Phi, psi and omega in degrees: 000128180244128173209168186285152173296163184301316185296323178289323177298321180295320179297321182284328190248015186306316183291345180270351185288132177284164175296131181293146177217155182295136178241127176295131179225120183260153182286135176282121179249358177195146179239119178259130179244118176272114180265116188301318186082182181263135183307309186288337183265338181059040187251047177295160178205168175236130176254136176247130179240130179260110182297332182291324182253351183059034180247141178239147179209158176280123180271327182204135182227344187267065185274310188069026183201176169262157182249123182271311183201173176217159182220131177257125183206128172052047176078010179230158176242123181256125187246124177278093180278089198301297184283351176274350178063039183206170172245121174271144183238125177249152167283125187290347180258308182279341181069011179276147174283123186246349180193166171223141176252109182276181174060042176237091187290129175052049183296139186237296180226146182244155172210141179280132177266312170210190189308318185243019183223140178216161172246149173222132179281143179245120178251109185245151178246127183082010178210167181287126178282149186217183168240129178265139177266129181247137170262109185282343178285324182252356182056052179226154171270125188250355180172175178227156178235123176284122183242345183075173177064201179240093189292141178237245185281161185223142178226145183232137173217118180062232182266016184232138173242146180238134181236121177287133186245018188253034180308139178061030176077012189294319184198178175248025185273151177226124177276138179251123185246133169278113187287343178288326182249354182056046179228149176282125182251349182193154172234121179269149176243114181276346178069035177215167184265129172082052174296112186235316183248147183226145173224130169251117191268189184289345175263011182063024174271143180259124177251123180254122181256112181260138185278336195086174182215159175230127180246127180255166172285180189299327181257015175058034179256351184211138176276125181253345175203140179211133178233158181265172181281174180201159173238120183240131185245134176243145176278184184294341177266007177069030172262135179293129181235358180194149179209128176238118177273122177279156182267006178207172172286156177233150180153170183267174177283103184085192184279065184254207186265109185276327188220142173231132179256120175261097187296323183297330179260353185053051181223144172248140180250123193243127184275130167243087190292320184302330180252007180052052182232156171237126176266139175258117183249118181275113184280350176283326179245000178055055182213148170284126186242351181196156173232122178261111182267100186276328180068195181092160182274337186274140184291162177262121181254341183200156178213143175206147183233126175268104186290331181288313180273353183056052180234132179255128179252130184230119176281129181247128185259121179263000183137188182247017174231352179236151183292141176265197183204170178237129175260146179245129186235156170280183186295334180278352180100359179288130180288129180258322181194180177205161174217156182286145176230195179264197182287122176059069175300114192241354180201139181232135176219154184254147165259125183258153175290125183260345178227158182293133179227334184294321175233109185276120180295150176294141181307134178090354179257157178273144177292156176286130174258128183238140176235126175259099182287162180303134178293153177217137348288165178197109009296159186216163173198122348260006185239150175215162181241134179248108177284127183238125183243129178241136178280334180216161175302146181193169177270126189235140170231118179238115182235167174237129179241152177268184184286358173264002182081010181271137176285121181254346178201138172248110187269324177217138176207079182163193185282141174228145176285169176294155179121189181260130180238133179254108186260124181262137173244121175261108185257029182300333181267007181247146179288161175299145180158188180263134177231164176237123170278128186240113182254127177240120177217125178053039176081356178258147183239134173235143185233139177226139180278132176239142180237113178263121183253160182299000000 
């Protein structure tokens, strides 16, 4: 894969960059790894990794099914137990199984619609594939939506859900669902083979990740057709506004996690398993900005990126009869550590900190509320100002990190009074590129994108 360095991309796409704005980013306090297991053995499992202690343990092993994917929501972990036809529910803190949702045929991928409602795609063979509606308050399946095609991943934004229908390279179609009525209101055509993964970004743009397809002859001894992957972007009105043709197929080892969206960084991480690579796709400028060449003999089954800690988690598949593992990398792709997982780690999801813990408020007092307003100017050269507003006096740490996750400037590190503070960053000693302003107050983290131009 060949693409331009970040600095050249910025020069070419500067006029396309949106105004930077603060993005809420919460601390990852747990990493859940869904291990698919072997089809014939039904030996799926879940591994839990604690980033604070660097310890991993098996959270659940008695599945009797394979595991397709998992979703962390509102203190619970929802597991698509594929061949078991159900959703298993874990407590995200105690790791105990607390419920099961039956009558969900062939569950594949889940997405939250609102606090107590979710969708799960059903991929069935010899029957019509659908989307099942889940009531998370009662742990029941309440209905189905006919979507056509072979549904894969699902993404939700506001009152709209999008379902990729291109499983196994079948098509580039995406079903659009009105979540208020649970009906398909439109079908988009991405014009590529294998629409499988979807991202709806902070600009409400829809990115469709197509895997490409391979067609064999009847006895599977010869390839008679092969196409590569693509990334196709639609605006909020569902008009195509961008298309990137990949030079190879993209996807994980087996039916795993092809794409992970890190909203705080406005980046999608895209698996190229055949070449053991991860592509970094910037959803703010709709461009590929980096290739992380991980190498190694073991396939990639899952990927996830912690934007606050600048850590990339990659599930590595050693086969379907031996346990796999997860490697942890810095932003540049350098491996920092690894931990053991189960057979075929195929999906990774994060548990985020929901309450302030880094600075515990005194009992009876209100926590400090902090707002990191948009920097001005931005893009800038070589100085910019970051307005910081505090509702009460508090301890503040405001730093700037580069795309390697390295701190290049510490602007504030200590107590500040209530009110608005205008913090200036002089980046004359830093090269042109993308940086992240990282604000920490009362255990909460906010991140804002900064662009330094020549």
